[in-house]
C-alpha positions as CSV (number, residue, x, y, z in Angstrom):
1,M,42.2,4.3,1.7
2,R,41.1,6.4,-1.2
3,R,37.9,8.4,-0.8
4,F,36.3,7.0,-4.0
5,A,36.6,4.5,-6.8
6,I,39.5,4.7,-9.2
7,L,38.8,4.9,-12.8
8,S,41.6,3.4,-14.9
9,A,41.3,4.2,-18.6
10,V,43.4,2.9,-21.5
11,L,43.1,5.0,-24.6
12,L,43.1,3.1,-27.8
13,V,44.4,4.9,-30.8
14,L,44.0,3.4,-34.2
15,T,46.6,4.4,-36.8
16,T,47.1,3.3,-40.4
17,G,50.5,2.7,-41.8
18,S,51.9,1.0,-44.9
19,A,51.7,-2.3,-43.3
20,G,47.9,-1.9,-42.5
21,A,46.0,-1.1,-39.4
22,Q,47.9,-1.0,-36.1
23,V,46.6,-0.4,-32.5
24,Q,48.7,1.6,-30.1
25,R,48.1,2.1,-26.4
26,A,48.7,5.5,-25.0
27,T,50.3,5.4,-21.5
28,P,49.1,7.8,-18.8
29,Q,51.2,10.9,-18.7
30,G,50.7,11.8,-15.0
31,R,48.9,11.0,-11.8
32,N,45.8,13.0,-12.7
33,E,45.2,10.8,-15.8
34,V,45.3,7.7,-13.6
35,M,43.3,8.8,-10.5
36,L,39.9,10.3,-11.1
37,S,37.5,11.2,-8.3
38,Y,33.8,12.2,-8.0
39,A,34.5,13.9,-4.7
40,P,34.1,17.5,-6.0
41,V,30.6,16.6,-7.3
42,V,29.7,14.9,-4.1
43,K,30.8,17.9,-2.0
44,R,28.3,20.0,-3.9
45,V,25.4,17.5,-3.9
46,A,25.6,15.9,-0.5
47,P,24.5,18.9,1.7
48,A,21.2,19.2,-0.3
49,V,20.2,15.5,0.1
50,V,18.4,14.6,3.3
51,N,17.1,11.5,5.1
52,V,13.3,11.4,5.6
53,Y,11.7,9.7,8.5
54,A,7.9,9.5,8.5
55,S,5.5,7.9,10.9
56,R,1.9,7.6,12.1
57,V,0.1,6.0,15.0
58,E,-2.4,3.3,13.9
59,Q,-5.2,2.9,16.5
60,R,-6.4,-0.6,17.3
61,P,-10.0,-1.3,18.4
62,R,-10.1,-1.1,22.2
63,N,-11.1,-4.3,24.0
64,A,-13.8,-3.7,26.6
65,F,-12.1,-6.3,28.8
66,F,-9.3,-3.8,29.6
67,D,-11.9,-1.3,31.0
68,D,-12.9,-3.8,33.7
69,P,-12.0,-2.3,37.2
70,V,-10.7,-5.6,38.5
71,F,-8.4,-6.0,35.5
72,R,-7.2,-2.4,35.8
73,Q,-6.5,-2.9,39.5
74,F,-4.0,-5.7,38.8
75,F,-2.7,-5.0,35.3
76,G,-3.2,-1.2,34.8
77,G,-4.7,0.2,31.7
78,G,-3.9,-2.7,29.4
79,P,-1.7,-2.9,26.4
80,P,-1.1,0.2,24.1
81,Q,-4.0,0.9,21.8
82,G,-2.0,1.7,18.8
83,R,1.2,0.9,16.9
84,V,3.6,3.2,15.1
85,A,3.9,2.7,11.4
86,Q,7.2,4.0,10.0
87,S,8.6,4.8,6.6
88,L,12.2,5.6,5.7
89,G,13.4,7.4,2.6
90,S,15.4,10.3,1.2
91,G,14.8,13.7,-0.2
92,V,16.3,16.6,-2.1
93,I,16.3,20.3,-1.0
94,V,15.3,22.4,-4.1
95,D,14.7,25.8,-2.4
96,A,16.7,27.6,0.2
97,S,13.5,28.2,2.2
98,G,13.4,24.5,2.9
99,L,11.3,22.9,0.2
100,I,12.2,19.2,-0.2
101,V,11.2,16.8,-3.0
102,T,10.7,13.1,-2.1
103,N,8.5,10.2,-3.2
104,H,4.8,10.1,-2.5
105,H,5.1,6.5,-1.3
106,V,7.7,7.6,1.3
107,I,5.2,9.8,3.2
108,E,1.8,8.4,2.0
109,G,-0.6,8.2,5.0
110,M,2.0,9.6,7.4
111,T,1.3,12.3,9.9
112,D,4.7,13.1,11.4
113,V,7.7,13.8,9.2
114,K,11.3,14.6,10.2
115,V,14.3,15.2,8.0
116,S,18.0,14.9,8.8
117,L,20.6,16.9,6.9
118,A,24.1,15.7,6.0
119,D,25.5,18.0,8.7
120,K,23.4,16.1,11.3
121,R,20.9,18.8,11.9
122,E,17.3,17.5,12.3
123,F,14.1,19.3,11.6
124,E,10.4,18.6,11.6
125,A,8.7,19.0,8.2
126,E,5.2,19.4,6.9
127,I,3.7,17.8,3.8
128,V,3.0,20.6,1.3
129,L,1.9,18.5,-1.6
130,S,1.7,14.8,-2.4
131,D,0.9,13.6,-5.9
132,Q,0.1,9.9,-6.2
133,R,0.0,10.0,-10.0
134,T,3.6,11.0,-10.3
135,D,4.8,9.4,-7.0
136,L,6.2,12.7,-6.0
137,A,5.7,14.8,-2.9
138,V,7.0,18.2,-1.6
139,L,7.9,18.8,2.1
140,R,8.7,22.1,3.9
141,I,11.2,22.3,6.7
142,K,9.7,23.9,9.8
143,G,12.1,26.7,10.9
144,G,15.4,27.7,9.5
145,S,16.4,29.2,6.2
146,G,19.4,29.4,3.8
147,F,19.5,25.7,3.3
148,P,21.8,24.2,0.7
149,V,20.0,23.7,-2.7
150,L,20.6,21.2,-5.5
151,E,20.4,22.8,-9.0
152,L,17.8,21.3,-11.3
153,G,19.1,20.0,-14.6
154,D,17.3,19.0,-17.8
155,S,16.4,15.3,-18.1
156,D,15.7,15.7,-21.8
157,A,19.4,16.6,-22.3
158,I,20.9,13.4,-20.9
159,E,21.9,10.5,-23.0
160,V,22.4,6.7,-22.5
161,G,25.9,6.2,-21.4
162,D,26.3,9.4,-19.4
163,F,27.8,9.0,-15.9
164,A,25.4,9.4,-12.9
165,L,25.6,9.4,-9.1
166,A,22.8,8.2,-6.8
167,V,22.7,9.8,-3.3
168,G,20.4,8.6,-0.6
169,N,20.0,6.7,2.6
170,P,19.8,3.0,1.7
171,F,18.6,0.6,4.5
172,G,18.9,3.6,6.9
173,V,22.7,3.2,7.1
174,G,23.2,7.0,6.4
175,Q,24.0,9.1,3.4
176,T,25.5,6.9,0.7
177,V,26.8,7.7,-2.8
178,T,26.9,5.2,-5.7
179,Q,28.1,5.6,-9.2
180,G,26.9,4.2,-12.6
181,I,25.7,5.3,-16.0
182,I,22.4,6.1,-17.6
183,S,21.3,2.6,-18.8
184,A,18.2,3.6,-20.7
185,L,15.7,6.5,-21.1
186,A,11.9,6.7,-21.5
187,R,11.2,3.4,-19.7
188,T,7.4,3.3,-19.8
189,Q,6.3,-0.2,-18.8
190,V,7.5,-0.1,-15.2
191,G,4.1,0.2,-13.5
192,I,5.2,2.6,-10.7
193,S,3.0,5.7,-11.5
194,D,0.4,6.9,-14.0
195,F,3.2,8.9,-15.8
196,G,5.4,5.9,-16.5
197,F,8.5,7.5,-18.1
198,F,11.6,6.7,-16.2
199,I,15.4,7.0,-16.3
200,Q,17.1,3.7,-15.8
201,T,20.5,3.5,-14.1
202,D,22.8,0.9,-12.9
203,A,24.0,3.1,-10.0
204,A,23.2,1.0,-6.9
205,I,19.8,1.9,-5.5
206,N,18.3,0.1,-2.5
207,P,15.4,0.5,-0.1
208,G,15.7,3.8,1.6
209,N,17.1,5.5,-1.5
210,S,13.5,6.4,-2.6
211,G,13.2,10.1,-3.0
212,G,17.0,10.6,-3.2
213,A,19.0,12.3,-5.9
214,L,20.2,11.1,-9.3
215,V,22.7,13.7,-10.5
216,D,25.0,14.3,-13.4
217,L,28.7,15.2,-13.2
218,N,27.8,18.9,-13.2
219,A,26.2,18.3,-9.8
220,R,22.7,18.9,-11.2
221,L,19.6,16.9,-10.3
222,I,18.4,14.8,-13.3
223,G,16.0,12.5,-11.5
224,I,14.4,11.4,-8.2
225,N,15.2,7.8,-7.4
226,S,11.9,5.9,-7.1
227,A,12.1,2.1,-7.5
228,I,14.3,-0.9,-8.3
229,Y,13.9,-4.1,-10.1
230,S,15.0,-6.8,-7.7
231,K,14.4,-10.5,-6.9
232,S,16.3,-10.2,-3.6
233,G,15.1,-6.9,-2.2
234,G,18.6,-5.4,-2.9
235,S,20.2,-3.7,-5.9
236,M,20.5,-5.8,-9.1
237,G,21.8,-2.9,-11.2
238,I,18.3,-1.9,-12.5
239,G,17.0,1.3,-10.8
240,F,14.4,3.8,-12.0
241,A,14.3,7.6,-11.4
242,I,11.6,10.1,-12.1
243,P,12.9,12.6,-14.6
244,V,13.6,16.1,-13.2
245,N,11.5,17.8,-15.8
246,M,8.5,16.2,-14.1
247,V,9.8,17.2,-10.7
248,K,9.9,20.8,-11.9
249,V,6.1,20.7,-12.5
250,I,5.4,19.5,-8.9
251,V,7.8,22.0,-7.4
252,A,6.2,24.9,-9.3
253,T,2.8,23.9,-8.0
254,A,4.1,23.8,-4.4
255,R,5.8,27.2,-4.8
256,S,2.5,28.7,-6.0
257,G,0.6,27.4,-3.1
258,G,-1.3,24.7,-5.0
259,K,-2.5,21.6,-3.1
260,S,-3.1,19.5,-6.2
261,V,-1.4,19.4,-9.6
262,K,-3.2,20.7,-12.6
263,R,-2.1,19.2,-16.0
264,P,-3.0,19.8,-19.6
265,W,-5.9,17.9,-21.0
266,L,-5.9,16.1,-24.3
267,G,-9.4,14.9,-24.6
268,A,-8.8,11.7,-26.5
269,T,-8.2,8.0,-25.7
270,L,-4.9,6.6,-26.9
271,Q,-3.5,3.1,-27.5
272,S,-0.2,1.6,-28.5
273,V,0.7,1.0,-32.1
274,T,1.1,-2.7,-32.6
275,H,2.8,-4.3,-35.6
276,E,-0.6,-5.2,-37.0
277,I,-1.9,-1.7,-36.6
278,A,1.2,-0.3,-38.2
279,D,0.8,-2.6,-41.2
280,S,-2.9,-1.7,-41.5
281,L,-2.2,2.1,-41.5
282,G,0.8,1.8,-43.8
283,V,3.4,3.1,-41.5
284,E,6.9,1.5,-41.3
285,R,7.4,1.4,-37.5
286,S,5.2,0.4,-34.6
287,T,5.8,3.4,-32.5
288,G,3.8,6.4,-31.4
289,A,0.4,6.9,-29.7
290,L,-2.6,6.0,-31.7
291,V,-5.7,8.2,-31.3
292,A,-8.6,5.8,-30.7
293,E,-11.4,8.3,-29.8
294,V,-11.7,12.1,-29.6
295,V,-14.0,13.9,-27.1
296,A,-16.2,16.6,-28.6
297,R,-15.2,20.2,-27.7
298,S,-11.9,19.0,-26.2
299,P,-8.4,20.4,-27.1
300,A,-7.8,17.3,-29.2
301,A,-11.0,18.1,-31.2
302,E,-10.1,21.7,-31.6
303,A,-6.6,20.7,-32.8
304,G,-8.3,18.6,-35.5
305,L,-7.1,15.2,-34.3
306,R,-8.9,12.2,-35.7
307,S,-9.3,8.6,-34.9
308,G,-6.4,6.8,-36.6
309,D,-3.9,9.6,-36.2
310,I,-0.6,8.6,-34.7
311,I,1.1,11.1,-32.4
312,T,4.9,10.8,-32.8
313,A,6.2,13.9,-31.0
314,V,5.3,16.8,-28.7
315,D,7.3,20.0,-29.3
316,G,9.8,18.0,-31.2
317,L,10.4,15.4,-28.4
318,S,9.7,11.9,-29.5
319,V,6.7,9.8,-28.4
320,D,7.0,6.0,-28.5
321,D,3.8,5.0,-26.8
322,P,0.8,6.5,-24.9
323,E,2.7,6.6,-21.6
324,A,5.5,8.6,-23.2
325,F,2.8,11.0,-24.6
326,G,1.3,11.4,-21.2
327,Y,4.6,12.4,-19.7
328,R,5.4,14.8,-22.5
329,L,2.0,16.5,-22.2
330,A,2.2,16.6,-18.4
331,T,5.5,18.5,-18.5
332,R,4.1,21.2,-20.7
333,A,3.1,24.5,-19.1
334,L,-0.6,25.4,-18.9
335,G,-1.8,28.3,-20.9
336,G,0.3,27.9,-24.0
337,V,0.3,25.8,-27.1
338,A,2.1,22.5,-27.9
339,S,3.0,21.3,-31.3
340,L,1.9,17.7,-32.0
341,S,3.7,15.8,-34.7
342,I,1.3,13.2,-36.2
343,Q,1.1,10.7,-39.0
344,R,-2.2,10.7,-40.9
345,G,-2.6,8.3,-43.8
346,G,1.2,7.9,-44.0
347,K,1.8,11.7,-44.2
348,P,3.4,13.8,-41.5
349,L,1.5,16.8,-40.1
350,V,2.0,19.2,-37.2
351,V,-1.1,20.5,-35.3
352,P,-1.4,23.0,-32.4
353,L,-2.8,21.7,-29.1
354,K,-4.1,24.2,-26.5
355,L,-2.7,23.5,-23.1
356,M,-5.7,23.8,-20.8
357,V,-7.0,21.9,-17.8
358,A,-9.9,19.5,-18.0
359,P,-13.3,21.0,-17.0
360,E,-15.2,19.7,-14.1
361,T,-18.6,19.5,-15.8
362,P,-20.8,18.2,-14.3
363,P,-19.8,18.9,-10.7
364,R,-18.5,15.8,-8.9
365,E,-21.0,15.9,-6.0
366,T,-19.1,13.4,-3.9
367,L,-21.1,10.6,-2.3
368,K,-19.9,8.4,0.6
369,L,-22.0,5.2,0.6
370,N,-22.9,3.4,3.8
371,G,-25.5,0.9,5.0
372,E,-26.3,-2.6,3.8
373,N,-25.6,-2.4,0.1
374,P,-22.8,-3.6,-2.2
375,F,-21.4,0.0,-2.4
376,S,-21.0,0.5,1.4
377,G,-17.5,1.9,2.0
378,A,-17.1,3.3,-1.5
379,I,-16.8,7.0,-2.6
380,A,-18.6,7.8,-5.8
381,V,-18.5,11.0,-7.9
382,N,-20.0,12.3,-11.1
383,L,-17.7,11.6,-14.0
384,S,-16.3,14.7,-15.8
385,P,-13.2,15.3,-17.9
386,A,-11.4,16.5,-14.7
387,V,-12.3,13.4,-12.8
388,S,-11.3,11.2,-15.7
389,E,-7.9,12.9,-15.8
390,E,-7.5,12.3,-12.0
391,L,-8.2,8.6,-12.5
392,G,-5.6,8.3,-15.2
393,G,-7.8,9.2,-18.2
394,A,-8.9,5.6,-18.5
395,T,-12.5,6.5,-19.1
396,L,-14.1,9.4,-20.9
397,A,-17.8,8.3,-20.6
398,S,-20.4,10.2,-18.6
399,G,-22.1,8.8,-15.5
400,V,-20.9,7.9,-12.0
401,V,-17.4,6.5,-11.2
402,I,-16.0,5.0,-8.0
403,A,-13.3,7.3,-6.8
404,D,-12.1,5.2,-3.8
405,V,-12.9,2.1,-1.8
406,E,-12.2,1.6,1.9
407,E,-10.0,-1.4,2.7
408,G,-12.1,-4.2,4.3
409,S,-15.4,-2.5,3.4
410,I,-18.4,-4.3,1.9
411,A,-17.7,-2.7,-1.4
412,G,-14.1,-3.9,-1.4
413,N,-15.2,-7.4,-0.3
414,V,-17.7,-7.8,-3.2
415,G,-15.2,-6.6,-5.8
416,I,-16.0,-3.0,-6.4
417,Q,-12.9,-1.2,-7.6
418,K,-11.6,2.3,-8.0
419,G,-12.4,3.5,-11.5
420,D,-15.5,1.4,-12.0
421,V,-18.3,3.3,-13.8
422,I,-21.7,2.3,-12.4
423,L,-24.1,1.8,-15.3
424,S,-27.2,0.4,-13.5
425,V,-28.4,-1.0,-10.2
426,N,-31.3,-3.4,-10.3
427,D,-31.9,-2.3,-13.9
428,A,-32.2,1.4,-12.8
429,K,-29.9,3.5,-14.9
430,I,-27.3,5.5,-12.9
431,A,-26.6,8.9,-14.5
432,S,-25.6,10.8,-11.3
433,T,-24.6,10.3,-7.7
434,A,-28.2,11.2,-6.7
435,D,-29.4,8.2,-8.8
436,L,-26.9,6.0,-7.1
437,K,-27.9,7.2,-3.6
438,Q,-31.5,6.4,-4.3
439,A,-30.8,3.0,-5.9
440,A,-28.6,2.0,-2.9
441,A,-31.1,2.9,-0.3
442,G,-32.9,0.2,1.7
443,R,-32.3,-3.5,2.0
444,K,-32.9,-5.7,-1.0
445,S,-32.8,-9.5,-1.3
446,V,-31.0,-9.3,-4.6
447,W,-28.6,-6.7,-6.1
448,K,-28.0,-6.7,-9.8
449,L,-25.1,-4.5,-10.8
450,M,-23.8,-3.5,-14.2
451,I,-20.5,-1.7,-14.3
452,N,-18.0,-0.6,-16.9
453,R,-14.4,-1.6,-15.9
454,A,-11.7,-0.4,-18.2
455,G,-14.0,-0.6,-21.2
456,Q,-15.5,-4.0,-20.3
457,V,-19.1,-4.3,-19.2
458,I,-19.5,-6.6,-16.2
459,T,-22.8,-7.8,-14.7
460,S,-23.0,-9.2,-11.2
461,V,-25.9,-10.6,-9.2
462,L,-25.4,-10.5,-5.4
463,R,-27.6,-11.8,-2.6
464,G,-28.7,-9.2,0.0
């Protein structure tokens, strides 16, 4: 049996003679023109793709009945007090010291991580960095050195129609290679991460492939396989990979010892350009990112951006919508300047944007709320440009925002959500976490809450 799929190609040559157009079929001139194999590429790629096994022990509340001496005399210590949660995925070695890139969702919440190499060696690994916004994580192998490494390519250089190979561990069956093409680029409405800008491929990707490699025929990494569109749970020929140019940002942060990813800050809210907006602004195409509001003293303000401007490119790379802009900006290096191509009043302009991090002013002053109040189980922080960026840049207002909500908590049960900006509690204005702490103190028969959720003001009245 052959090692890999056979590609049979028939070359069509169009010639024109006196009798008109004529089609000729060129016949293969030798075995090498009939039998093509990806084996050389796989031999270079496979050693650097690993299987990732992650787990954690989830503790269950202990039943006091099991502590009864009579019960223990006959039945021992009772049933185990925890269960093991497991996750299976793939990863790619990107540094000979043992740095591995995988998906955030593969190791999210896990405490024990092991990796298995193609040569059957197994190692324990530690989580160096995990970034929920990009769904990427970096692991480090404990012990060993001189590991095989996959070269990082350039995801901006690939084109629709290019061949691609997906390598990973689908369904835990072991390392598997599938072949396809790049089906589409810059998919932005996928809903996987905050930076929705994905490579689409028809190379078969299944559960367990998450974190695995998407490579070109030069054996270079062009993407990290992240998700599939499926109605059955298996491959339907629509898979999505995170572009390697985003991976480079995460790897650079991990190499520098960073525990969180710092990204350039725009300081403006953006929205999609609809056909109606395009008509009203006198532009021919409904593409680009429309500037809706500019924050004072932000990089956008210093660049001279105005409400109504349409951003069409970053450093010459096209921007079709706000998600595409977010990706383009996030892959720029801090400390430099990016060139923004914009449309203003139907005329093209280029403006310089300073690439700087969002300031954390005021300080976040994290508050964990407990007790008998609607916010019990929520974590609140003072809103700043830095916090706004961490939450996806959805809100740029000042005040107090909910940074997290514990599952099953009072806050979660009454509908408090991450990203909610608390405007007032029982008609008392909330401008800081200290205000919220004071307003939430003590028992009350009625709680009147006013919050801003994604730009919509919601008022709720709850019984104490």
